[in-house]
C-alpha positions in Angstrom: -130.7 -40.2 -200.3 -128.2 -40.7 -203.0 -128.7 -41.5 -206.7 -127.7 -40.5 -210.2 -129.4 -37.1 -209.7 -127.9 -36.3 -206.3 -126.1 -33.0 -205.9 -122.5 -33.0 -204.8 -121.7 -31.7 -201.3 -119.8 -28.5 -201.3 -117.9 -26.7 -198.4 -120.4 -24.9 -196.2 -123.3 -27.0 -197.2 -125.6 -27.8 -194.3 -128.5 -30.1 -193.7 -131.4 -30.4 -191.2 -133.4 -33.4 -190.1 -136.5 -33.0 -188.0 -137.9 -36.2 -186.4 -141.4 -36.1 -185.0 -141.8 -38.7 -182.3 -144.7 -38.0 -179.9 -144.7 -36.2 -177.6 -141.6 -34.2 -178.6 -139.9 -32.8 -181.7 -136.2 -33.4 -182.1 -133.9 -31.4 -184.4 -130.6 -32.8 -185.7 -128.0 -30.8 -187.7 -128.8 -27.2 -188.4 -130.6 -25.8 -185.3 -132.0 -22.6 -183.9 -128.6 -20.9 -183.4 -126.5 -22.7 -186.0 -124.6 -20.5 -188.3 -125.6 -17.3 -186.4 -123.2 -14.9 -184.8 -124.5 -13.6 -181.5 -123.2 -10.1 -180.7 -124.2 -10.2 -177.0 -125.2 -12.6 -174.3 -127.1 -12.3 -171.0 -127.9 -14.7 -168.1 -131.2 -14.4 -166.3 -133.1 -16.8 -164.1 -131.1 -19.9 -164.9 -131.1 -19.2 -168.7 -128.6 -17.8 -171.2 -130.0 -15.3 -173.7 -128.3 -14.6 -177.1 -128.8 -11.8 -179.6 -129.4 -13.3 -183.0 -129.8 -10.4 -185.5 -133.6 -9.9 -185.7 -134.2 -12.7 -183.1 -133.2 -13.5 -179.6 -132.7 -17.0 -178.4 -132.8 -18.5 -174.9 -131.4 -21.7 -173.5 -132.9 -24.6 -171.6 -133.3 -24.0 -167.9 -130.0 -24.5 -166.1 -128.2 -25.7 -169.3 -126.7 -23.0 -171.5 -125.6 -25.6 -174.1 -129.2 -26.4 -175.2 -131.2 -24.2 -177.5 -133.3 -26.6 -179.6 -137.1 -27.3 -179.5 -136.6 -30.6 -177.7 -134.7 -28.8 -174.9 -137.1 -28.0 -172.0 -137.5 -24.2 -171.7 -135.4 -23.3 -174.8 -136.7 -21.2 -177.7 -136.2 -18.4 -180.2 -138.3 -15.2 -180.4 -138.6 -12.9 -183.5 -137.8 -9.3 -182.7 -140.4 -7.5 -184.7 -140.9 -3.8 -184.2 -144.5 -2.5 -183.7 -143.3 0.9 -185.0 -143.0 -0.3 -188.6 -139.2 -0.3 -188.9 -136.8 -3.2 -189.3 -134.6 -3.6 -186.2 -131.9 -5.8 -184.9 -131.2 -7.0 -181.3 -128.1 -5.2 -179.9 -128.3 -6.4 -176.3 -130.4 -7.7 -173.4 -130.6 -6.6 -169.8 -132.8 -7.0 -166.7 -135.8 -4.9 -166.0 -138.3 -5.4 -163.2 -137.8 -9.1 -162.9 -138.1 -9.6 -166.7 -135.8 -8.7 -169.6 -135.3 -5.6 -171.7 -134.4 -6.6 -175.3 -132.8 -3.6 -176.9 -132.5 -3.1 -180.6 -131.0 -0.1 -182.4 -134.3 1.7 -182.6 -136.6 0.2 -180.0 -136.6 -1.7 -176.7 -139.0 -4.4 -175.8 -139.9 -5.3 -172.3 -140.7 -9.0 -171.9 -142.0 -11.0 -168.9 -140.3 -14.4 -168.9 -141.4 -17.8 -167.5 -139.9 -21.3 -167.2 -142.4 -22.2 -170.0 -141.6 -20.3 -173.2 -145.3 -20.4 -174.1 -146.0 -18.0 -171.2 -143.5 -15.4 -172.4 -145.3 -12.2 -173.3 -144.4 -8.7 -174.5 -145.4 -6.0 -172.0 -144.3 -2.9 -173.9 -142.2 -1.5 -176.8 -140.4 1.7 -176.2 -139.1 3.9 -179.1 -135.5 4.1 -177.9 -132.6 1.7 -178.6 -128.9 1.2 -177.9 -125.7 1.4 -179.8 -124.0 -1.2 -177.7 -125.4 -4.2 -175.8 -122.4 -3.8 -173.4 -123.9 -0.6 -172.0 -127.1 -2.1 -170.7 -127.1 -2.2 -166.9 -129.8 -2.4 -164.2 -129.6 0.4 -161.7 -131.5 -1.1 -158.8 -134.7 -3.1 -159.2 -136.8 -0.6 -161.1 -134.4 1.1 -163.6 -132.2 0.1 -166.5 -129.7 2.4 -168.3 -128.2 2.1 -171.8 -126.3 4.2 -174.3 -128.2 5.3 -177.4 -127.3 7.6 -180.3 -128.9 10.5 -178.4 -127.2 9.9 -175.1 -127.6 7.8 -172.0 -131.2 6.8 -171.6 -133.2 5.2 -168.7 -136.2 3.0 -168.5 -138.1 4.0 -165.4 -141.5 3.2 -163.9 -144.0 6.0 -164.6 -146.9 5.1 -162.4 -148.7 2.3 -160.6 -149.3 0.5 -164.0 -145.7 -0.4 -164.1 -145.3 0.8 -167.7 -142.0 2.3 -168.5 -141.1 5.5 -170.4 -137.9 7.0 -171.6 -136.5 9.0 -168.7 -133.7 11.2 -169.9 -131.4 11.0 -166.9 -128.5 11.7 -169.4 -129.9 15.0 -170.6 -127.2 17.1 -168.8 -124.4 15.4 -170.8 -126.3 14.8 -174.1 -124.2 17.4 -176.0 -121.0 15.8 -174.8 -122.1 12.2 -175.6 -123.5 13.1 -179.0 -120.3 14.9 -180.0 -118.1 12.0 -178.8 -120.1 9.5 -180.9 -120.5 11.8 -184.0 -117.3 10.4 -185.7 -117.6 6.8 -184.6 -118.5 3.9 -186.9 -121.2 1.4 -185.8 -118.5 -1.1 -184.9 -116.7 1.5 -182.7 -120.0 2.3 -181.0 -120.5 -1.3 -180.2 -117.2 -1.2 -178.3 -118.8 1.1 -175.7 -119.1 -0.6 -172.3 -120.7 0.0 -168.9 -121.3 -1.4 -165.5 -123.0 -0.5 -162.2 -120.6 -0.2 -159.2 -122.2 -2.5 -156.6 -120.6 -0.6 -153.7 -121.8 2.9 -154.7 -124.6 2.1 -157.1 -123.1 4.4 -159.7 -123.4 3.7 -163.5 -120.2 3.9 -165.4 -120.2 4.1 -169.2 -117.1 4.4 -171.5 -117.4 5.9 -175.0 -114.5 4.7 -177.2 -111.8 7.3 -177.7 -113.5 9.5 -175.1 -114.2 9.7 -171.4 -115.9 7.5 -168.8 -119.1 9.1 -167.7 -120.4 8.2 -164.2 -124.0 8.8 -163.0 -124.6 9.2 -159.3 -128.2 8.8 -158.2 -129.1 9.1 -154.5 -132.8 10.1 -154.3 -132.9 10.4 -150.5 -130.1 12.9 -150.6 -131.5 14.7 -153.7 -128.4 13.8 -155.8 -128.7 13.2 -159.5 -125.4 14.2 -161.2 -122.8 13.2 -163.8 -119.0 13.0 -163.4 -116.4 12.6 -166.2 -113.3 10.6 -165.7 -110.3 10.3 -168.1 -109.2 6.7 -168.6 -105.5 7.1 -167.9 -102.7 5.5 -166.1 -99.3 6.9 -164.9 -96.3 6.1 -167.1 -93.0 7.8 -166.5 -94.8 10.4 -164.4 -97.2 11.1 -167.3 -100.9 10.4 -167.6 -101.3 8.0 -170.6 -104.7 7.3 -172.1 -105.9 3.8 -172.6 -109.1 2.2 -174.1 -111.2 0.1 -171.6 -112.6 -3.0 -173.3 -115.0 -4.2 -170.6 -115.9 -3.5 -167.0 -116.1 -6.3 -164.5 -116.8 -6.7 -160.8 
């Protein structure tokens, strides 16, 4: 609407129009993820999930380009901590067929469904991650991530299926804490990890430090950590480099 009292458009100005036409609501212009800067993404059961500060969004089924209300299966969930502290979503990973949404301070375990109305929060755990790139599923029942206190694991406690913080990283906590002591939050977010599909080992790199590798073979009674230096041979000399991402 334009008139003598209309304001002038300025660079960066945005608008939103919502048209309600039964039986659906359609959003044009500024939408659920417009103007936001996701720090991590994750694909799970034909959807793409994005971290959106204190929210996480998920796309329509089988279409990662659609995130609005009119897109079947898409939506946005507010990441509110039940522990009374403001938190932001750092990353998302898989856990027991659902998703683990990890903030800096807490991790929420969500059951998902093709219908967003049937999403529900199973549990909130008082441990978070410094980097969404370090979240990796170790088998079907466990998920590992790097936190400020060290590498932490979400593991089934009993037949209820509830998870607790299982400190598989305790043997290397002192090394990890020392390695991260001088890092900024941005540098910590550059930490990355993966699970080697051949051996089932969890690899995590801490910027400016080592690659720590967790070997877990319960039938053999093995639960141990190894430390690798990220180096390559140049002129017969081991030269350090900084891994940016692991890929299989």
